[in-house]
Every structure is written in C-alpha cells, then in structure tokens.
C-alpha positions in Angstrom: 0.0 0.0 0.0 1.7 3.2 -1.2 -1.0 5.6 0.0 0.2 8.3 2.3 -1.3 8.4 5.8 -3.5 11.3 6.5 -0.9 12.7 8.9 1.9 12.4 6.3 -0.3 14.0 3.6 -1.2 16.9 5.9 2.5 17.3 6.8 3.5 17.5 3.1 0.7 19.9 2.2 1.7 22.2 5.2 5.3 22.1 4.1 4.4 23.0 0.5 2.2 25.9 1.7 5.1 27.2 3.9 7.6 26.9 1.0 5.4 29.1 -1.3 4.3 32.1 0.8 3.9 34.2 -2.3 1.3 32.0 -3.9 0.2 28.6 -5.0 -2.5 26.8 -6.9 -4.0 23.6 -5.6 -6.3 21.6 -7.8 -8.3 18.9 -6.1 -10.8 18.3 -3.5 -9.0 16.9 -0.5 -11.3 17.4 2.5 -8.5 16.1 4.8 -6.4 19.2 4.2 -9.1 21.7 3.4 -8.7 23.3 6.8 -5.0 24.0 6.0 -5.7 25.4 2.5 -8.8 27.5 2.7 -7.8 29.9 5.5 -4.7 30.8 3.4 -6.4 31.0 0.0 -7.3 34.4 -1.6 -9.4 32.7 -4.3 -11.4 29.5 -4.5 -13.1 28.2 -7.6 -15.8 25.6 -7.2 -16.7 23.7 -10.3 -20.3 23.0 -9.2 -21.4 21.4 -12.5 -24.7 19.6 -12.7 -25.1 15.9 -12.1 -26.1 15.5 -15.7 -22.7 16.8 -16.8 -20.5 15.3 -14.1 -21.8 11.7 -13.8 -21.6 10.8 -17.5 -18.0 12.1 -17.6 -17.1 10.2 -14.4 -18.7 7.0 -15.9 -16.8 7.4 -19.2 -13.5 7.9 -17.5 -13.9 5.1 -15.0 -15.1 2.5 -17.5 -12.5 3.5 -20.1 -9.7 3.2 -17.6 -11.0 -0.2 -16.4 -11.0 -1.4 -20.0 -7.7 0.0 -21.1 -5.8 -0.6 -17.8 -4.7 3.0 -17.8 -2.9 4.0 -14.7 -4.8 6.5 -12.5 -1.8 7.6 -10.3 0.9 6.0 -8.2 0.6 2.7 -10.0 -3.2 2.4 -9.2 -5.5 0.9 -11.8 -9.3 0.4 -12.0 -10.7 -3.0 -12.9 -14.0 -3.9 -14.4 -14.7 -6.0 -11.2 -14.0 -3.0 -9.0 -16.0 -0.6 -11.3 -19.1 -2.7 -11.4 -19.1 -5.1 -8.4 -17.6 -3.4 -5.4 -18.3 -0.5 -3.1 -14.8 0.9 -4.0 -16.2 1.8 -7.4 -16.0 5.4 -8.6 -19.5 4.9 -10.1 -20.8 3.9 -6.6 -18.9 6.8 -5.0 -20.3 9.3 -7.6 -23.9 8.4 -6.7 -23.6 8.2 -3.0 -21.2 11.0 -2.3 -22.8 13.7 -4.5 -25.1 15.3 -2.0 -22.9 15.0 1.1 -19.9 16.3 -0.9 -21.8 19.4 -2.0 -23.2 20.0 1.5 -19.7 19.7 3.1 -18.0 21.8 0.4 -20.6 24.6 0.7 -20.1 24.6 4.5 -16.3 24.7 4.1 -16.4 27.6 1.6 -18.7 29.7 3.8 -16.9 29.0 7.0 -15.9 31.8 9.3 -12.1 31.1 8.7 -12.4 31.5 4.9 -11.7 34.9 3.5 -11.2 33.8 0.0 -13.2 35.2 -2.9 -15.3 32.2 -4.0 -16.4 31.7 -7.6 -19.0 29.1 -8.2 -19.1 27.9 -11.8 -22.3 26.0 -12.6 -22.0 25.2 -16.3 -19.3 24.0 -18.8 -19.9 27.4 -20.6 -18.9 29.3 -17.4 -15.7 27.2 -17.1 -14.9 27.8 -20.8 -15.5 31.6 -20.3 -13.2 31.7 -17.3 -10.4 29.8 -19.2 -10.9 32.0 -22.2 -10.6 35.2 -20.2 -8.1 34.3 -17.5 -5.2 36.8 -17.4 -1.8 35.3 -16.7 -0.2 36.5 -13.5 2.3 38.6 -15.5 -0.7 40.5 -17.0 -0.2 39.0 -20.5 -3.0 37.9 -22.8 -5.7 35.5 -21.7 -4.6 31.9 -21.9 -6.8 31.1 -24.9 -5.4 33.9 -27.0 -1.9 33.1 -26.0 -2.4 29.5 -27.3 -3.8 30.8 -30.6 -0.6 32.8 -31.1 1.5 29.8 -30.2 2.6 31.3 -26.9 1.1 28.7 -24.5 
C-alpha cells in the first residue's frame, strides 16, 4: 500500500504551503487538508457542475480506464470488477457522495475562517469563459489567445 497516511499527507501539504508564501494553486478536493488550505487562499473556484454533466463524464473515464488498464496515479488501476461489483467503485462513490460532498464543500467555503473570494461555476460554458478570459499572473494575454498565437 503506497498511499500516504492522513498525517503524512497533511505534513506534506503544510510544508508545501510554507515553501510558497507568495502564492500557489491547488487543484483537487482533498477534504482532509481543506482546513489547511482555505484559510490561506485568496481565491477559490468551485466547479459545481450539474449531475447530468459530471456523472456521465465520471462513468466514461472510469469504464474507459478499467477497459484499457490506464494508470490512474501512483501505480493504481481500476478494474471492471471494481468498477461494477464493489463499493470501492468510482461509479458507486459518484452516486452516494454527490449530496454530502456538495453540502460539506458549501459549508467549508462559507466557514468563518475562509476569507477567499469564492467563484462558483455552474456550467461548462462558465468554465470555458473563465479559461478563455483568465489573465496570466504577469498581465499577459488571456490563456486562450496566447495559445492561438503559439505562446502557450
């Protein structure tokens, strides 16, 4: 088992935050370290896409990886047995964790210790708009225009 313990993961995240006092970007939804990250964040973006968008994408990725044997991370793989016949299935998790996840994340983002500006994106179009109009930290062109010019 190569998984980090919760304590070790929290230690590594704390060290990373301390090593980058001028800024960082964390992508992911790690509730076990949310209390370390959110009080320090100046911006949080919640991709609160609808079930009808999220679940088909989750199902496609999960089943595709189980069929192809694609590595997820750290040598981990999904299998067809796990995908369809166990409670460790991402498909199972996607159904049963949806409401509690949203409830917990909403509570975390509105907590008294969070001073971050929170953006809630509720559609793929809003995500595309953000990406198309995001200005690089150096003030240069939005990412989509930089790519069009071969700069990104």
